[in-house]
C-alpha distance (Angstrom), angle and dihedral (degrees) to the residues before:
residue distance angle dihedral
M1 . . .
E2 3.76 . .
Q3 3.79 90.9 .
I4 3.81 92.1 49.0
R5 3.80 90.6 50.8
E6 3.80 94.7 45.0
T7 3.81 94.1 49.2
E8 3.82 89.5 47.4
I9 3.80 94.1 -124.4
V10 3.80 111.4 166.1
L11 3.80 114.3 -147.6
E12 3.79 119.7 -142.4
I13 3.79 106.3 -146.6
C14 3.80 123.5 -164.0
P15 3.82 104.6 -167.4
T16 3.81 100.0 -170.5
S17 3.78 92.3 45.2
N18 3.80 90.3 51.9
L19 3.81 89.8 53.2
L20 3.81 97.5 43.1
T21 3.81 93.7 47.4
K22 3.82 90.7 44.5
A23 3.80 91.2 -122.8
L24 3.81 80.7 134.2
E25 3.78 116.3 31.4
N26 3.79 99.6 -138.8
E27 3.79 146.4 -26.3
D28 3.81 91.4 -73.9
A29 3.82 90.0 58.2
L30 3.81 89.9 46.8
R31 3.81 91.1 51.4
D32 3.83 91.8 47.1
T33 3.80 91.0 49.9
F34 3.80 93.2 53.8
R35 3.78 91.4 45.3
A36 3.81 89.4 52.5
F37 3.82 91.1 50.2
N38 3.80 89.8 51.9
E39 3.79 93.7 44.8
H40 3.80 91.3 52.2
E41 3.83 93.7 39.2
V42 3.81 93.2 -120.3
P43 3.82 108.0 166.5
F44 3.80 116.3 -127.6
T45 3.77 143.2 164.1
I46 3.79 129.6 -149.7
A47 3.80 119.1 -121.2
T48 3.80 143.0 151.3
D49 3.80 129.0 -113.3
G50 3.77 105.5 -135.6
P51 3.81 102.9 -31.5
E52 3.80 89.8 -153.0
M53 3.82 91.1 58.4
M54 3.80 99.2 36.7
R55 3.81 92.9 39.5
T56 3.78 92.8 -133.7
H57 3.77 139.2 110.3
L58 3.78 132.1 -156.3
R59 3.81 93.3 -95.8
D60 3.83 88.5 53.6
E61 3.80 90.2 52.7
F62 3.81 90.6 50.8
E63 3.81 91.5 48.8
L64 3.82 91.1 49.5
L65 3.80 92.5 51.7
L66 3.80 92.0 47.8
R67 3.82 92.9 46.0
I68 3.80 94.8 52.8
G69 3.81 93.5 42.2
A70 3.81 94.5 -116.1
L71 3.81 92.3 130.2
D72 3.76 137.5 4.8
E73 3.81 126.8 -136.2
E74 3.81 92.6 -90.2
R75 3.82 94.0 52.7
L76 3.81 90.9 45.7
S77 3.80 90.3 52.6
E78 3.80 90.5 49.2
A79 3.81 91.7 50.5
N80 3.81 91.5 47.7
R81 3.81 92.6 48.5
R82 3.80 90.4 47.3
G83 3.79 89.8 51.7
H84 3.79 90.5 58.9
E85 3.81 92.5 44.6
V86 3.81 95.9 52.6
S87 3.79 97.7 38.3
F88 3.78 117.4 126.1
V89 3.79 88.7 -138.8
P90 3.80 110.5 92.6
A91 3.77 116.8 -127.0
Q92 3.78 109.9 -108.0
P93 3.76 130.6 -178.0
M94 3.79 115.6 -108.0
L95 3.79 112.9 -95.7
Q96 3.74 112.4 -113.3
R97 3.77 118.7 -131.0
A98 3.77 120.8 -134.5
C-alpha cells in the first residue's frame, strides 16, 4: 500500500463486482478493505464493472458502501471528486443548443 500511495496510483474499485466474483469474500471483507485503504491513505475511486452485467449503478455502489459502514459521506464525496480529477476524459463545457 505504501508503494501505491508513493507512486500516486489511484485504484478504481468496483464493490459489487468484487463481491460477485468472490475477489472479496463478503461485505465484511469489503468494509475492511476500504478501511485499510483509508488507514494507509491509498487513493481510490468508486466505479462499476459493466452495470448491465453486474446489475448495479454508481449510486447503488455508494449506497452499499454507506450501508455496510465501509465509507462515510465525506469519504464517498472525496472518492467521487477524485474520480473526476483522474479521469482520462478531458473536461469539456456542455454544448449549447440553438
